[in-house]
C-alpha angles and dihedrals in degrees: 000000000000093000100102122086121215095340104181120158096192118199089004086081090086105100121232134172114313119232100200134022091235090068096055131082121186111200128177122203115221131185145111122291111284094019091119105256095139091045091049090053093054092046090053089046090052093048090048090054094244094125133042097227131000111314096347133120126196093277092054095254126127121254093231137026086028094146120106093232092053091053088053096048094038092224139079116268101173143037113273126193121209116178120200136167126232126171092348091307122121109222121196106202111199109200109198132189117261096205114102093230090066098052091121087067087049091054092049090053092048089052093051096045133072095205142020137228109207106209112207126182115230089214101045104034127208117322128205097257091055089052090051091052090049091053089050090053090046091053091060095036096245111169113242142183132189123233116191115211139178091059088153093067117110092238094044116130113173096188093048087050093055090056090048088050092052091050093045099043106017096077109176093352112048089170086073088070112063139142120255094201140030123223119261106214124209127213116316118258123226090261089060091251112133109200122224107247102166147354135252113221108227095201099037092036089219131136116234110195120193099174092106092056093259134066116268125183128217146152117271120248116256090250092060094055101084088052091048092045094056094051096040093055092054091048090051093049088050092051095046089052093061092042122120087218103091093191096056096084093050088050089050096046089047088062099261112148108234111219115241094239092060092047092047091051091050092045089053092049094049093049091049091050092050096241101110123044116198122205118222138176130229139173134177121263118265120243108299094004119133098213136029122228110279100359097117088053091052092047091049091051090050096050101038102029108033119081127257118238087256087070093056124092108227122232116266116282129203139176119259085263095056101257115139118253124204116215133183115251111270099331115173089200094050128100110294114265117165133153133212105234094176139009126199138170124236117198090224105032101032124221116007122194123203107217133195112199115213100175136009127012124288116214134185120264091018117135112236135181115245116208120192127200094225102237092179093157085066099044096264117128125223110243143168112188140147115242132176116240114238124206120326118223145163114237121232113171106303092339127096112207111204120243128200094212143342115226129202108293097028134099130225142166114246119203127218105011092150099182103036116103133189108291096024124133125236115204142150112300090229093046106036113189136177128217122218109260124245122239115271125190119246117249106235105170113090123215114187109201138175130188116274095221140000089265088054092048091056091057098033099092095050092043093052092046090054093046094055091041088063095043121039092184090071117080124206116208129184097198108210092191099053098024090231132137107226132191112198114209138178096244146329094287091048089051091047092053091050093052091048092051090051090054102038102033103032103025094237121139116196135180120224113229132189108284112239125210116217106260124184137197133229140173116262095202145010112289140169130215138187121214115198116180107173121153132162116180098154126291118026111010134198122247127171132137126176135169122207141179122215127199134174124257132197120281114284094023093114116199123326120194118200128188116216100153113136134191093026095280088149109034114241093244090060099049092083089047088057089050093048092052092046092052093043090055091044087054090054092045129234104235114022103004097266123130112274115232147171100037138120118225118202121193106214108169146334146161133246137188120228092230110020101044115099142159090264093051094050090047090056095045089051091054091048092049091054091046088050092050090049092052092060096045141064111258117210120213111222121210128198114251122202134200108236123198111191118192104201137156116266093249090064102041093099093050093048094049090047090050093048093050087052087056089058088260126158112216110221098187150297132257125196117229137178127291098036094297138127135205111223113198120201142159108228130171113255095232088064096055106048088113097029096115088060099041094047091053090054091045097049095034088245095307099109133077132182143184132204140206133187114254109170148304119269136174116286116228111269096245093054094041089054091053090051091051090050092053091050091053092048093050090052 
């Protein structure tokens, strides 16, 4: 790393189908919104010779963020793949959105990749959400490196940022996070800022000057050597500490000079194992320049330090019946096992699936088995079907470059898999298999929608089903209690993108309406009611009278119906009719139009007519009796209560607990976890946490997350219940 001069493969930078897993690197770029991930991808593509000028392919489009929606929002909203070739190695660069609402796209990128580049802005530092993703990668041992961007900013300080990264990412071993290069500053500007124009390789002790628009190598001046030596010694000690050669540290401390080749090989092994995390710097190329600052160094690290797909342990695989299946690591000749990590719709091509192949070789026109995980709770149907693979391609901006095959370890886009959804497994049709799913965040922001017009209503169901097929972090709910169609999203931006896709891709215009929580009603005290339904209008009349007693029951009891009629006052054949009428009225509610629950209704007496009594008449009488009993009683409105578990940094625990209390929450307790975080558990009325995902993000600066689960319904405070009743009366 840092030993090559002006390596530039030119047109070879255009990625094609790989022929062996060892010649593939799958790298995901991670970082907060605005850190420069997309700009870095374009700079790397330019340096690799895959584009003709910064960020442009032959048709004039950009290699990333080419979607019209991303242009309008000025940020990435979806996972993008940009394949390039450097030094004979195919590099699949996976550019992920940095905004928290699109964490589902980030997790898909992590699943598809074997290593991660954490992109950190020199002017903004490291935010809490980036630290959390780092910890997720650490938990699974994913190799990582850090790239510092925005070096041109007036406040940018590369060396200070390396110290911040060591504190943020180093944990108990800050010497595992060290820079491989020092900045080479150009002439000082009038404002006192000296721009970074090149890098100084600490291992090679060479200068790499990018000021001319291309990388030029030279020897350092004598006055730079002391600064280089200090940083170099610390880097060497950090590398040796991670070396598999236990004698190396003793030799180094004994004064032996360790050759650069040995140090470089140990560095590459430590990076590939995920035990050492180098810090690099990068900047986009200036107008007309051929290479961006530090891009050669990043490409060298990726090709020489990051692991091949052969070194990654594949997710667990089972048969469709659930029996474990052992596979050889990344074998192109093994049984086919691939996974859909993203689905998208193209107005001209149709559905396009981005696929990572873990075993075997995927070929065009082959018939494969598609196995789904059955996320019915999110609107995703379970399925096991055979489908024919369409054309394979490598995306590059708006272009799709055809591929002849896709081997284990590589990624490709597959056209016309009409049933495959994100997270599905592709396998041989005569040997169907299923991969263990990756963890997806729960969507916790409800968005109630309705069709804007009759024409939209006809297309709404199909549009929504396609939308959730593309995005497993979105849940579709047809709420039977409130009769609302609800899209559950990860945040406001996520919801906005979903509505825009419905409109622009599927031609469905919807209106957002207030989200309703499923309230219920119950009796506060014992009460009686008399239902009298007597009508005579010529011919056959209607006659039914019944008397009931209603008493409240404990929560969760539902509705009990008891018959205590004596003497045949209500004929036996009409007693079920009374019960049917009572239950029908209970479903409609007796106060504010919400279902009535947790009561015992006892039929005490009644009257019938030998000719005019009927099933319908006694159903009506039963409903009238229940309404009369309610008119003489206090009716409680019951609201759903959820148990909320908030994982938050210790610095924000007090603020979170205070906020939950302000939402009528009852804090149940706290539990200390690793990494300086605490789990706060509380029971909170659901009506108070409709926007909690948005509010919690603001309260904790994006560092907290939560989950929720329904516990029970309980009485709503009188003043709030009265407001709900007034709203119901106004609506009617």
